C-alpha positions in Angstrom: -15.7 13.7 -17.1 -16.6 17.5 -17.4 -17.4 19.5 -14.3 -19.2 22.9 -14.6 -17.1 25.3 -12.7 -18.8 28.0 -10.7 -19.2 31.5 -12.0 -17.5 34.5 -10.4 -20.6 35.4 -8.3 -20.6 32.0 -6.7 -17.0 32.2 -5.9 -17.4 35.3 -3.8 -19.7 33.2 -1.4 -16.7 31.3 0.0 -18.0 27.9 -1.4 -15.9 24.9 -1.6 -15.5 25.5 -5.4 -13.9 28.9 -4.7 -11.4 27.3 -2.4 -10.8 24.6 -4.9 -10.0 27.0 -7.9 -7.4 28.9 -5.5 -5.2 25.8 -5.3 -2.9 24.6 -8.0 -2.4 21.1 -6.6 -3.4 18.1 -8.8 -3.2 14.8 -7.3 -2.9 11.8 -9.6 -5.0 8.9 -8.5 -5.0 5.3 -9.9 -7.8 2.7 -10.4 -8.1 -0.5 -8.6 -6.7 -2.3 -11.9 -3.8 0.2 -12.2 -3.0 -0.4 -8.5 -3.0 -4.2 -9.1 -0.8 -3.7 -12.2 1.9 -1.7 -10.3 1.9 -4.1 -7.0 1.1 -7.5 -8.7 2.1 -7.2 -12.3 -1.3 -7.6 -13.9 -5.0 -7.1 -12.9 -6.6 -10.5 -13.3 -9.7 -11.2 -11.3 -8.1 -13.1 -8.7 -5.3 -10.4 -8.1 -8.2 -7.9 -7.9 -9.9 -9.8 -5.3 -6.6 -10.3 -3.5 -6.0 -6.5 -3.4 -9.6 -5.6 -2.6 -9.5 -7.9 0.5 -6.6 -6.2 1.8 -8.0 -2.7 1.1 -11.0 -3.5 3.1 -9.0 -4.7 5.9 -10.3 -8.4 5.7 -6.7 -9.7 5.2 -3.3 -8.9 6.4 -1.3 -6.7 5.5 -4.0 -4.0 5.2 -2.9 -1.8 2.3 -3.6 2.0 1.9 -6.2 3.4 -0.5 -9.7 5.0 -0.3 -13.0 4.5 -1.7 -14.6 7.2 -4.0 -18.1 6.2 -4.4 -18.2 2.5 -5.4 -14.7 2.3 -6.7 -11.3 1.9 -4.9 -8.6 4.5 -5.7 -5.0 5.1 -4.6 -2.5 7.8 -4.8 1.2 7.4 -5.5 1.9 7.7 -1.9 -0.5 4.8 -1.2 1.3 2.7 -3.8 4.8 3.5 -2.4 3.4 2.7 1.2 2.0 -0.5 -0.2 5.1 -1.7 -1.7 7.0 -1.0 1.6 4.4 -3.1 3.5 4.7 -6.0 1.1 8.6 -6.2 1.1 9.9 -9.2 3.0 11.1 -8.5 6.4 14.8 -9.1 6.7 15.6 -10.7 10.0 19.2 -11.6 10.8 20.0 -15.1 11.6 20.3 -15.7 15.4 23.9 -16.0 16.7 24.3 -19.7 17.7 27.1 -21.0 19.6 29.3 -23.3 17.5 28.6 -26.2 20.0 25.0 -26.1 19.9 24.5 -28.3 16.8 27.0 -31.0 18.1 25.9 -34.1 19.7 26.6 -34.7 23.3 29.5 -37.0 22.5 31.2 -34.5 20.2 30.9 -31.7 22.8 32.5 -34.1 25.4 35.2 -35.0 23.0 36.2 -31.3 22.3 36.1 -30.2 25.8 38.5 -32.8 26.9 
């Protein structure tokens, strides 16, 4: 896509384009299909639908991303955050007394 950049005369007006031209930051964004490839391994229609529901907030966990026009986009930061959100939560096993799984008779025999 080609964008016509403003001329020097319009840059002096303080337009958004003038501020845009002064920055050297380029942000790489990814399409919905590329986002699905990274998170899910491919971009089949069912996986695209799964990802879209989470981007819209219709299902948990809600994944980061933004809509530009009619299309969903994501930055590398969004993808990293989505990977972190989809990681399984590691909860340590609760500490149980060694007698808790014994029958009443076994506990009685050990205590005597």
